[in-house]
C-alpha positions, -999 to 999 in steps of 0.1 A, spaced: 698 -478 -553 734 -476 -550 729 -443 -541 712 -450 -506 735 -478 -497 762 -450 -498 739 -427 -477 732 -457 -451 767 -466 -448 778 -429 -444 750 -425 -418 765 -457 -401 802 -444 -406 792 -413 -389 775 -428 -358 809 -446 -354 829 -421 -358 806 -397 -333 811 -425 -304 847 -431 -309 858 -393 -313 835 -388 -279 841 -419 -261 859 -404 -233 828 -376 -230 802 -403 -234 819 -427 -208 826 -398 -184 787 -385 -190 774 -422 -180 796 -426 -151 784 -396 -137 748 -404 -141 755 -437 -124 771 -415 -95 742 -391 -91 717 -421 -95 735 -443 -66 738 -413 -45 703 -407 -50 692 -440 -38 716 -439 -13 706 -406 3 669 -421 -1 674 -454 20 693 -433 47 661 -412 49 639 -441 53 659 -455 79 663 -423 98 621 -422 100 619 -459 108 643 -448 136 621 -414 149 591 -439 144 604 -463 167 615 -435 191 581 -418 193 564 -454 201 592 -462 228 586 -428 241 546 -434 242 553 -466 261 573 -448 287 547 -425 293 522 -456 300 547 -468 320 550 -435 343 586 -431 331 583 -394 322 621 -383 319 627 -411 293 597 -401 276 604 -363 273 642 -372 266 630 -394 235 605 -366 225 631 -341 229 651 -358 202 623 -364 182 618 -329 179 659 -317 175 657 -346 145 636 -322 123 612 -350 110 583 -330 101 552 -355 110 566 -370 146 581 -336 158 548 -322 160 536 -353 174 561 -351 202 558 -311 205 514 -319 209 526 -353 233 550 -329 252 521 -303 260 494 -326 264 510 -343 295 528 -316 307 565 -329 305 581 -297 302 575 -271 330 600 -242 314 575 -221 288 607 -210 271 615 -243 261 584 -252 246 583 -219 227 619 -230 213 607 -259 203 575 -240 182 605 -220 169 624 -253 159 597 -264 140 584 -234 125 619 -237 108 610 -269 90 596 -271 53 560 -272 62 533 -262 35 513 -230 42 483 -247 58 509 -267 80 525 -239 90 492 -217 101 483 -253 119 513 -247 139 509 -211 142 475 -211 158 486 -240 182 512 -217 194 491 -187 198 468 -207 220 497 -222 241 506 -183 246 471 -176 255 477 -208 279 506 -191 295 488 -156 301 512 -141 274 480 -127 257 493 -99 235 517 -124 218 489 -148 214 466 -128 201 491 -110 173 496 -144 160 458 -149 159 457 -113 145 482 -123 117 464 -156 107 430 -132 103 445 -112 81 463 -138 61 430 -152 56 439 -190 68 421 -216 71 421 -214 107 407 -178 103 373 -184 118 390 -204 151 412 -177 155 383 -151 156 370 -171 182 403 -176 200 406 -139 204 366 -128 212 365 -155 240 
């Protein structure tokens, strides 16, 4: 029984000695964990605020369009696309194309390129390429549009059937 008591005391002493010996390392480790946690929370909150701001800009752009303030709406939609927000950037580009807010086809193709460089999953990227191909066909750049559609077909994308119909029509 005495031996068990001594073992417990030595275990306790070992732990105390361990913490005394590594006190500085443990303190630094806890500080690093705290700093990383605070930084992560700060970045998430900043991203949420930015997402809310982009959403408000999109709503404002749509309101401007309903009030025939196309210039203001176009500027807001441009900002949204350039912000790199995956959800609202695509909506903004769709709105620009739908309402013919941009006269320069090169600018719209530039917008497509900006969006293609965002971190979309494969299906979303294929949809974006399909929309780009349809836009290219609309502006009479048939070779480029058909090339994009053929790549989607060869890739066996979810949009394969639509791409095949678009090529043959």
